C-alpha positions as CSV (number, residue, x, y, z in Angstrom):
1,M,-15.1,-1.0,101.0
2,T,-15.3,-2.8,104.2
3,R,-12.4,-5.0,105.5
4,K,-14.5,-8.2,105.2
5,I,-15.2,-7.5,101.6
6,A,-11.5,-6.8,100.9
7,Q,-10.5,-10.0,102.7
8,F,-13.1,-12.0,100.7
9,K,-11.6,-10.8,97.5
10,H,-8.1,-12.1,98.6
11,C,-9.6,-15.3,99.8
12,K,-11.4,-15.9,96.5
13,M,-8.0,-16.1,94.8
14,C,-6.4,-18.3,97.4
15,Q,-6.3,-22.1,97.3
16,N,-6.2,-22.3,101.1
17,K,-9.8,-21.3,101.5
18,Y,-12.7,-23.4,102.4
19,N,-16.4,-22.7,103.0
20,S,-17.8,-23.6,106.4
21,G,-20.1,-21.0,107.7
22,G,-18.2,-18.5,105.8
23,I,-14.8,-18.4,104.4
24,K,-12.0,-19.9,106.5
25,C,-8.4,-20.6,105.9
26,E,-7.4,-24.2,105.7
27,L,-4.0,-23.5,107.3
28,T,-5.1,-21.5,110.4
29,Q,-8.7,-23.0,110.6
30,E,-9.8,-19.4,111.3
31,K,-11.7,-16.6,109.5
32,P,-9.4,-14.2,107.8
33,A,-7.9,-11.6,110.1
34,F,-5.2,-10.0,107.9
35,R,-5.2,-6.3,107.1
36,D,-3.8,-5.7,103.7
37,V,-2.0,-8.8,102.4
38,C,-2.3,-12.4,103.7
39,E,1.0,-14.1,104.6
40,N,-0.5,-17.6,103.8
41,F,-1.8,-16.7,100.3
42,S,-1.3,-19.2,97.6
43,Y,-2.8,-18.5,94.2
44,T,-5.3,-21.0,93.0
45,Q,-5.6,-22.0,89.4
46,G,-9.4,-22.1,89.8
47,F,-9.4,-18.3,89.9
48,N,-8.2,-18.5,86.2
49,S,-11.9,-19.2,85.2
50,I,-13.0,-15.9,86.7
51,I,-10.3,-14.0,84.8
52,D,-11.1,-15.9,81.6
53,D,-14.9,-15.1,81.9
54,L,-14.0,-11.4,82.6
55,F,-11.9,-11.1,79.5
56,I,-14.4,-13.0,77.3
57,E,-17.1,-10.6,78.4
58,M,-14.8,-7.6,77.6
59,K,-14.1,-9.2,74.1
60,K,-17.8,-9.6,73.5
61,M,-18.5,-5.9,74.5
62,S,-15.9,-4.8,72.0
63,F,-17.7,-6.7,69.3
64,K,-21.0,-5.0,70.3
65,K,-19.6,-1.5,70.4
66,R,-19.5,-0.6,66.8
67,R,-22.8,-2.1,65.9
68,L,-24.4,-0.4,69.0
69,H,-23.0,3.0,68.0
70,I,-24.3,2.8,64.5
71,K,-27.7,1.6,65.6
72,S,-27.9,4.3,68.3
73,F,-26.8,7.0,65.9
74,F,-29.6,6.1,63.3
75,N,-32.3,5.9,66.0
76,F,-31.1,9.2,67.4
77,V,-31.3,10.8,63.9
78,C,-34.8,9.4,63.4
79,A,-35.9,10.6,66.8
80,I,-34.7,14.1,66.0
81,F,-36.7,14.1,62.7
82,V,-39.7,12.9,64.6
83,I,-39.2,15.9,66.9
84,V,-38.3,18.6,64.3
85,I,-40.9,17.9,61.6
86,P,-43.9,18.2,64.1
87,L,-42.4,21.5,65.3
88,Y,-42.9,22.8,61.8
89,L,-46.4,21.3,61.7
90,F,-47.1,23.0,65.1
91,K,-46.2,26.4,63.6
92,I,-48.5,25.8,60.7
93,G,-51.3,24.5,63.1
94,L,-51.2,27.7,65.1
95,D,-52.3,29.6,62.0
96,H,-54.9,27.0,60.8
97,D,-56.5,24.4,62.9
98,E,-56.5,23.2,66.5
99,W,-56.4,19.5,65.7
100,F,-53.2,20.2,63.8
101,V,-51.6,21.5,67.0
102,E,-52.7,18.4,69.0
103,L,-51.4,16.1,66.4
104,S,-48.0,17.8,66.3
105,V,-47.8,17.9,70.2
106,T,-48.5,14.2,70.2
107,A,-45.9,13.6,67.6
108,I,-43.3,15.6,69.4
109,A,-43.9,13.6,72.7
110,G,-43.6,10.4,70.6
111,G,-40.3,11.7,69.2
112,F,-38.9,12.4,72.7
113,T,-40.0,8.9,73.9
114,F,-38.3,7.4,70.8
115,L,-35.2,9.4,71.6
116,G,-35.1,7.9,75.2
117,F,-35.5,4.4,73.8
118,S,-32.7,5.0,71.3
119,L,-30.2,6.0,73.9
120,K,-31.1,3.4,76.5
121,P,-29.0,0.5,75.0
122,L,-26.0,2.8,74.6
123,L,-26.2,4.0,78.2
124,K,-26.5,0.3,79.4
125,F,-23.5,-0.6,77.3
126,Y,-21.4,2.1,78.9
127,S,-22.6,1.1,82.3
128,D,-21.7,-2.5,81.7
129,T,-18.3,-1.6,80.3
130,K,-17.6,0.5,83.4
131,I,-18.5,-2.4,85.6
132,L,-16.2,-4.8,83.6
133,K,-13.3,-2.3,83.8
134,K,-13.8,-2.0,87.6
135,K,-13.7,-5.7,88.1
136,K,-10.5,-5.9,85.9
137,N,-8.8,-3.1,88.0
138,E,-9.7,-5.1,91.2
139,I,-8.1,-8.3,89.9
140,D,-5.1,-6.3,88.6
141,S,-4.5,-4.6,92.0
142,L,-4.9,-7.9,94.0
143,M,-2.4,-9.6,91.6
144,K,0.0,-6.7,92.0
145,M,-0.2,-6.9,95.8
146,Y,0.9,-10.6,95.6
147,G,3.5,-9.9,93.0
148,L,1.6,-11.9,90.3
149,V,1.2,-11.1,86.6
150,Y,-1.1,-12.6,84.1
151,D,-1.3,-13.0,80.4
152,V,-4.6,-13.8,78.7
153,E,-4.9,-14.9,75.1
154,I,-8.3,-15.1,73.5
155,D,-9.0,-16.5,70.1
156,Y,-12.5,-16.6,68.6
157,K,-14.2,-18.3,65.8
158,E,-17.4,-17.3,64.1
159,D,-19.6,-19.9,62.5
160,I,-21.9,-19.2,59.5
161,H,-24.8,-18.0,61.8
162,G,-22.6,-15.4,63.4
163,N,-22.2,-17.3,66.7
164,L,-18.8,-16.7,68.4
165,T,-16.8,-19.5,70.1
166,F,-14.0,-18.5,72.3
167,D,-10.8,-20.3,72.9
168,N,-8.7,-18.8,75.6
169,S,-5.7,-19.4,77.8
170,I,-4.4,-17.7,80.8
171,K,-0.9,-17.8,82.3
172,V,-0.2,-16.6,85.8
173,F,3.4,-16.1,86.9
174,P,5.4,-14.1,89.4
175,S,6.3,-10.6,88.4
176,V,10.0,-9.7,87.9
């Protein structure tokens, strides 16, 4: 990670920043020049919305997890059947007729295609989860650098149509 990107992450959390042809400090009127920790850092409550959004996304992902695993498992089992049954038909086709072999090869190819489609949502889920965890770790490390700790409470309500409404609060305080 370049120094400018690291500085931007610090400045994103600071209330002393302003945008004027790039991020500058309100106190020094200059672009960030610190190495690891900025001595002029002052936490902004506006960053709470970024933390809230992250935790809401993580909560939504936890709701999707079980349903997605069950769906992927059944799709995987169906794909295996679509592959295995034509293998048996392929063996019979070798003894009897050429069109039987062509049909079974086509069905096997379809089974492998279905297998790929059944695993794609699961792989995307794990990729998205990994990205969210990385973002959380970045926030945690920045907060730790400045001696801050946060506590997030997320409550949710589900209406009769299955739509979720989140009610959340975040508290940021100095670590002891």
